[in-house]
N, C-alpha and C positions, 0 to 999 in steps of 0.2 A: 362887379362887386357891389355897386350901389343897388342894383336890382335885387340881388340876393338879400341884402340887409332890409330893403323895403318889403320883400315878400315875407321875411321872418317877422317883421314888425306887424304886418297884417295878420299873420297866423296867430301871434301872441295876443293881438287885440281881440280877435274873434274868440279865442279860447277864454280870455278874460271876461268877455260879455256872456259867454255861455255859463261860466262858473257863477257869475253874479246873478244870472237869471234864476238859477235853482235856489240860491239863497233868498232871492226876493219873493219866492213862493210863500215865505213865512213872514208874519208881522213882527216877530221878536217877542211876542207874549208866550210864555211857557210856565208850566207849573209842574213841580216834581214832588212825588210822594214816596215814602219809604215802603218797601215790601219786606215784611219781617218773616223770619223762619217760623213755620207753623206746624212742623212735624219733626220726626226724628232725623230727617234728611237735612243736612246743612246747606240750605238754599235760601238766599235772601237777595235783595237788590232794590231797584227803583222802577217806578213807572213815571214817564214824563209825557205831558200833554203839550203839544206845540200847535199854536194857532196858525192856520194857513190864511192867506189873503181872502180866500173865498168864504171864510167863516168856519170851514170844516176843521177837523183836528187830526194831527198825526199823533198816534199813541205809540210810544216806544217803551218796551219792557227790556230791562237789562238786569240779568241775574248772575250771581256768582254761585258756584257749587254744582253746575250742571255739566254733563258731558255725554258723549256717545251720539248715536243716530236717532235718539228719541225726539218726539214732538210733544211738548207739554201743553195741554189745553189751557187757554186763558179766558176767564169769564169776567164780565162786568155784571155785578149783582146789584140789585136795588137793596138799600138798607145797609145797616152796620154789619161788619164782617162776622160778628158773633151770632147773628140771627140764624137759627136753623131753618133749613128749607127756603132760603132766600131765593127770590125769583131771579132767574138768569135774564138779564136785560139785553145782553149782546154777547156774541161769541167773537173774540178777537183772534187774530192770527196766532198760531201756536209758537211757543218759544222753542227754538232749535237747541237741543242739548249741546251740540258741538260749539255753538257760539254764545249761548245764554241769552239770545236776543229775539225779540219779536217786534215787528213794525206793522201797524194797521192804520190805514186811512179811514177814519171814523166819520160817518155822516149821520147815521140813524141807529135807533134801537131795533131790536128784533121785531117789535110790533109796528115798525115803519114810522115811528115818531122821529122826526128830524131834530137833531140837537146840534147847535153850533158850539164853539169852544166855550163861550160864556155859560151857556146852559149846562154843559158837561162839568165844568169846575164848580158849579153851584148845586149839582145833583147830590143827593144823599145816597151814596153808593159805596161799593167796595170792589176790589180786584182780587181774584183768587187764581193761582196757578196750580193746576191739578197734576197728579202723577200720570193719570190716564183719562181717557174719555169714556171708557167702558169697564165693566166688571167692578170688583171690589176696590181696585186701585183708584177708581173714579172718586171715591170718598176721601182719598188722601190729598189734602191741600198742602203743597210744598211751601208756598209763600203767599202772603197776601197782606192787604192793608186797606184802610178806609181812604176814600178820596172825596173831594168836593166839600160840601157843607159839613159832613160828619168829621172829616179830618180837621177842619178849622175849629170844631167844637172841642177838640182835644180828647175825643173818645179813644181809649187805649185798646188797640187790637189784641194785646196780649191777654185780655180778660178771658177770651174764648174764641174759638173758631167754629162757626156753625157749618154743619154738613150741608151740601148743596141739594137742591130739590132733584129727585130722580125722575127720569122721564118714563 
């Protein structure tokens, strides 16, 4: 009986260490921004940046109002959300319609410029979630918002949503 209890204690201790190790991958620094509805589709939510111990960032998008088997493209754009033809600075992992979530381990911009968590939350940029990555639906932005330095300046994303630069 004692050996069974000892084995159970060891298993629980190992599981506890494994659980805390994944939590320790993060510093505890995180910043959350609102993503507002930007079209006739009732989609909104948040984007959260979580700092990892190595300085990189986990970007989590959480939307309400999505469903189905669609994959909604997520773009990090340079500049205010209202700027037309804003440069796409990075493509993030798509939001899955079924869950409304996207998770991206972010290290660098599309031009290979490395950005750590601090750089990213000081960037003057915006996040846009599109209906599609091809065709006319590419120009439909479902939700979006300013992030970083622009968000802290209090620029209102409801003023207008700029269409993204076509490739």
